[in-house]
SEZA-146841 format. One line per field, with one value per residue (C-alpha): residue number from 1; x, y, z. Coordinates in nm, 2 decimals. Example, Ala and Ser with C-alpha at 12.3 -4.5 7.8 and 13.67 -1.06 7.14 Angstrom:
% residues 2
k	1; 2
px	1.23; 1.37
py	-0.45; -0.11
pz	0.78; 0.71
//
This chain:
% residues 269
k	1; 2; 3; 4; 5; 6; 7; 8; 9; 10; 11; 12; 13; 14; 15; 16; 17; 18; 19; 20; 21; 22; 23; 24; 25; 26; 27; 28; 29; 30; 31; 32; 33; 34; 35; 36; 37; 38; 39; 40; 41; 42; 43; 44; 45; 46; 47; 48; 49; 50; 51; 52; 53; 54; 55; 56; 57; 58; 59; 60; 61; 62; 63; 64; 65; 66; 67; 68; 69; 70; 71; 72; 73; 74; 75; 76; 77; 78; 79; 80; 81; 82; 83; 84; 85; 86; 87; 88; 89; 90; 91; 92; 93; 94; 95; 96; 97; 98; 99; 100; 101; 102; 103; 104; 105; 106; 107; 108; 109; 110; 111; 112; 113; 114; 115; 116; 117; 118; 119; 120; 121; 122; 123; 124; 125; 126; 127; 128; 129; 130; 131; 132; 133; 134; 135; 136; 137; 138; 139; 140; 141; 142; 143; 144; 145; 146; 147; 148; 149; 150; 151; 152; 153; 154; 155; 156; 157; 158; 159; 160; 161; 162; 163; 164; 165; 166; 167; 168; 169; 170; 171; 172; 173; 174; 175; 176; 177; 178; 179; 180; 181; 182; 183; 184; 185; 186; 187; 188; 189; 190; 191; 192; 193; 194; 195; 196; 197; 198; 199; 200; 201; 202; 203; 204; 205; 206; 207; 208; 209; 210; 211; 212; 213; 214; 215; 216; 217; 218; 219; 220; 221; 222; 223; 224; 225; 226; 227; 228; 229; 230; 231; 232; 233; 234; 235; 236; 237; 238; 239; 240; 241; 242; 243; 244; 245; 246; 247; 248; 249; 250; 251; 252; 253; 254; 255; 256; 257; 258; 259; 260; 261; 262; 263; 264; 265; 266; 267; 268; 269
px	17.21; 16.87; 16.87; 16.65; 16.49; 16.35; 16.11; 16.14; 15.84; 15.57; 15.32; 15.16; 15.48; 15.64; 15.34; 15.33; 15.70; 15.63; 15.33; 15.53; 15.82; 15.59; 15.43; 15.77; 15.86; 16.01; 15.91; 15.73; 15.97; 16.25; 16.08; 16.06; 15.86; 15.87; 15.58; 15.49; 15.17; 15.12; 14.78; 14.95; 15.21; 14.93; 14.74; 15.05; 15.11; 14.75; 14.76; 15.11; 15.23; 15.54; 15.68; 15.74; 16.04; 16.18; 16.41; 16.72; 16.61; 16.55; 16.89; 17.06; 16.87; 16.83; 17.08; 16.89; 16.73; 16.47; 16.42; 16.07; 16.01; 15.92; 16.22; 16.19; 16.22; 16.53; 16.79; 16.64; 16.60; 16.97; 17.08; 16.88; 17.02; 17.39; 17.52; 17.37; 17.44; 17.78; 17.93; 17.81; 17.45; 17.27; 17.07; 16.81; 16.64; 16.30; 16.28; 16.24; 16.52; 16.76; 17.10; 17.32; 17.59; 17.35; 17.30; 17.66; 17.78; 17.57; 17.65; 17.96; 18.22; 18.18; 17.81; 17.66; 17.36; 17.12; 16.88; 16.54; 16.27; 15.94; 15.62; 15.27; 15.16; 15.37; 15.05; 14.90; 15.22; 15.27; 15.53; 15.85; 16.14; 16.45; 16.77; 17.11; 17.41; 17.60; 17.97; 18.01; 17.72; 17.82; 17.64; 17.52; 17.36; 17.18; 17.06; 16.92; 16.74; 16.60; 16.47; 16.29; 16.13; 16.07; 15.79; 15.58; 15.66; 15.96; 16.30; 16.56; 16.92; 17.05; 17.34; 17.24; 17.30; 16.99; 16.77; 16.62; 16.52; 16.38; 16.18; 16.03; 15.93; 15.85; 15.81; 15.57; 15.46; 15.13; 15.00; 15.04; 14.82; 14.56; 14.56; 14.50; 14.22; 14.06; 14.07; 13.94; 13.66; 13.55; 13.57; 13.35; 13.09; 13.10; 13.04; 12.73; 12.84; 12.76; 13.06; 13.08; 13.07; 13.33; 13.56; 13.52; 13.59; 13.90; 14.04; 14.00; 14.16; 14.46; 14.50; 14.47; 14.72; 14.97; 14.95; 15.01; 15.31; 15.45; 15.38; 15.41; 15.76; 15.64; 15.74; 15.45; 15.45; 15.38; 15.10; 14.95; 14.97; 14.77; 14.48; 14.52; 14.33; 14.36; 14.12; 13.97; 13.87; 14.21; 14.42; 14.18; 14.22; 14.60; 14.62; 14.44; 14.68; 14.98; 14.82; 14.78; 15.14; 15.07; 15.40; 15.60; 15.40; 15.48; 15.85; 15.84; 15.65; 15.90; 16.19; 16.02; 15.97; 16.34; 16.45; 16.24; 16.39; 16.73; 16.63; 16.50; 16.81; 17.03; 16.83; 16.65; 16.31
py	-3.05; -3.00; -2.99; -2.78; -2.95; -2.76; -2.92; -2.74; -2.79; -2.90; -3.07; -3.40; -3.60; -3.31; -3.27; -3.64; -3.63; -3.32; -3.49; -3.81; -3.63; -3.45; -3.77; -3.92; -3.65; -3.37; -3.03; -2.79; -2.52; -2.72; -2.75; -2.51; -2.53; -2.35; -2.32; -2.14; -1.99; -1.79; -1.95; -2.29; -2.18; -2.05; -2.38; -2.58; -2.34; -2.38; -2.76; -2.83; -2.51; -2.48; -2.16; -2.09; -1.93; -1.85; -2.12; -1.90; -1.84; -2.21; -2.29; -2.05; -2.17; -2.54; -2.82; -3.06; -2.97; -3.21; -3.12; -3.24; -3.03; -3.17; -3.30; -3.03; -2.76; -2.91; -2.72; -2.38; -2.46; -2.57; -2.25; -2.06; -2.27; -2.29; -1.96; -2.06; -2.43; -2.53; -2.87; -2.90; -2.94; -3.26; -3.25; -3.51; -3.53; -3.69; -3.60; -3.89; -3.94; -3.68; -3.83; -3.73; -3.63; -3.38; -3.22; -3.24; -3.07; -2.77; -2.73; -2.67; -2.93; -3.21; -3.15; -3.48; -3.57; -3.86; -3.97; -4.11; -4.26; -4.27; -4.41; -4.26; -4.48; -4.25; -4.05; -4.32; -4.41; -4.73; -4.61; -4.77; -4.52; -4.64; -4.46; -4.42; -4.23; -3.98; -3.94; -3.76; -3.90; -4.11; -4.39; -4.12; -3.93; -4.24; -4.31; -3.95; -4.00; -4.33; -4.16; -3.90; -4.13; -4.41; -4.20; -4.27; -4.63; -4.86; -4.77; -4.97; -4.88; -4.97; -4.86; -4.57; -4.79; -4.99; -4.69; -4.72; -5.08; -4.98; -4.71; -4.96; -5.20; -4.97; -4.61; -4.71; -5.03; -4.90; -4.81; -5.18; -5.29; -5.02; -5.13; -5.49; -5.39; -5.19; -5.50; -5.74; -5.50; -5.50; -5.88; -5.89; -5.67; -5.90; -6.19; -6.02; -5.84; -5.48; -5.25; -5.16; -5.52; -5.63; -5.34; -5.43; -5.80; -5.73; -5.46; -5.67; -5.97; -5.75; -5.62; -5.97; -6.11; -5.83; -5.88; -6.25; -6.19; -5.95; -6.13; -6.50; -6.50; -6.76; -6.75; -6.62; -6.95; -7.14; -6.90; -6.93; -7.31; -7.30; -7.15; -7.37; -7.70; -7.98; -7.92; -7.62; -7.27; -7.11; -7.33; -7.28; -6.90; -6.93; -7.14; -6.86; -6.60; -6.81; -6.87; -6.49; -6.42; -6.22; -6.31; -6.21; -5.89; -5.79; -5.85; -5.64; -5.37; -5.33; -5.34; -5.05; -4.85; -4.91; -4.80; -4.48; -4.41; -4.43; -4.19; -3.94; -3.97; -3.90; -3.59; -3.74; -3.65
pz	-4.47; -4.62; -4.99; -5.21; -5.51; -5.81; -6.06; -6.39; -6.60; -6.36; -6.59; -6.50; -6.45; -6.27; -6.04; -5.97; -5.86; -5.65; -5.47; -5.42; -5.26; -5.02; -4.92; -4.87; -4.62; -4.83; -4.69; -4.93; -4.81; -4.97; -5.30; -5.59; -5.92; -6.25; -6.48; -6.80; -6.66; -6.34; -6.27; -6.28; -6.03; -5.80; -5.84; -5.73; -5.44; -5.32; -5.36; -5.21; -5.05; -5.28; -5.41; -5.78; -5.95; -6.29; -6.44; -6.37; -6.01; -5.95; -6.09; -5.86; -5.55; -5.58; -5.51; -5.73; -6.06; -6.21; -6.58; -6.66; -6.98; -7.32; -7.52; -7.78; -7.51; -7.35; -7.55; -7.48; -7.11; -7.08; -7.25; -6.98; -6.70; -6.80; -6.65; -6.31; -6.28; -6.12; -6.10; -5.74; -5.85; -5.94; -6.27; -6.32; -6.67; -6.71; -7.08; -7.32; -7.56; -7.42; -7.34; -7.05; -7.30; -7.46; -7.12; -7.00; -7.31; -7.23; -6.86; -6.65; -6.70; -6.44; -6.36; -6.25; -6.47; -6.42; -6.69; -6.59; -6.80; -6.59; -6.73; -6.68; -6.39; -6.17; -6.17; -5.95; -5.76; -5.96; -6.20; -6.31; -6.35; -6.53; -6.40; -6.57; -6.46; -6.67; -6.69; -6.36; -6.15; -5.85; -5.66; -5.41; -5.70; -5.81; -5.46; -5.43; -5.76; -5.64; -5.33; -5.54; -5.79; -5.54; -5.41; -5.72; -5.78; -5.84; -5.98; -6.18; -6.26; -6.61; -6.82; -7.04; -7.34; -7.24; -7.20; -7.55; -7.48; -7.14; -7.31; -7.55; -7.27; -6.98; -7.10; -7.38; -7.20; -7.05; -7.40; -7.51; -7.22; -7.29; -7.66; -7.54; -7.30; -7.58; -7.82; -7.55; -7.47; -7.83; -7.83; -7.52; -7.69; -8.00; -7.76; -7.63; -7.31; -7.24; -7.28; -6.91; -6.80; -7.05; -6.94; -6.57; -6.63; -6.83; -6.60; -6.29; -6.47; -6.56; -6.21; -6.06; -6.31; -6.25; -5.87; -5.91; -6.14; -5.89; -5.57; -5.65; -5.80; -6.06; -6.42; -6.64; -6.83; -6.51; -6.42; -6.77; -6.76; -6.43; -6.63; -6.93; -6.90; -7.16; -7.45; -7.26; -7.35; -7.27; -7.49; -7.78; -7.74; -7.71; -8.03; -8.21; -8.07; -8.19; -8.53; -8.57; -8.48; -8.17; -8.01; -8.32; -8.36; -8.00; -8.05; -8.38; -8.20; -7.92; -8.17; -8.36; -8.03; -7.94; -8.29; -8.27; -7.93; -8.08; -8.35; -8.11; -7.89; -8.20; -8.28; -8.58; -8.45
//
């Protein structure tokens, strides 16, 4: 039987999921969207051929609800949905820091809930979406969630207890790389390169390194050693990174991100 999917809160991430599902073969006729503004709904209809609805209408009509609203709007949305969502629906949350228990407690007893933490590269189909089952979600529910989010990148199942760590590594991860590229670009300028050239050199190095990590199967230490000649330029640079505590700073940064994710999940936002 064909299932109807509603994306509630179709911002950038919601639209990325919508377009990924259509590319993966979902029919626009089986998709619904909800938006705050009428002009946004018309834009999505023009671009993808999908119909819009109110949150309540979407809850009544859809078999699968993807909650892609901001975390601070989740409580109000669930209050709106609760009278219309039965335990035969699958509810997928893509809101950072919102636990499955928070959602389950506000919906019909037994409603299957899956929590997903996507990162922003879903916008270019290179995302990583970390998936966790709630109390009533089955393997089939997780498989359905993987089919949806697999259209915009890779997926990984983890226990919900690991979601905060995954958020620190993957959800926030792209920002660390942007920060590194920004710093290396500034260094390139200091060394005498024009900004555009420095940027292009670093971005291509990052792309090449990422592809080698993904496709070679080699440990990053081995790949790094292949670039590091005795008494050469690379080992001189790595010595300075170690002297300045870059490794320790990264560990501390990820611990801080994990701790903040825990605070948000506990409601101490």
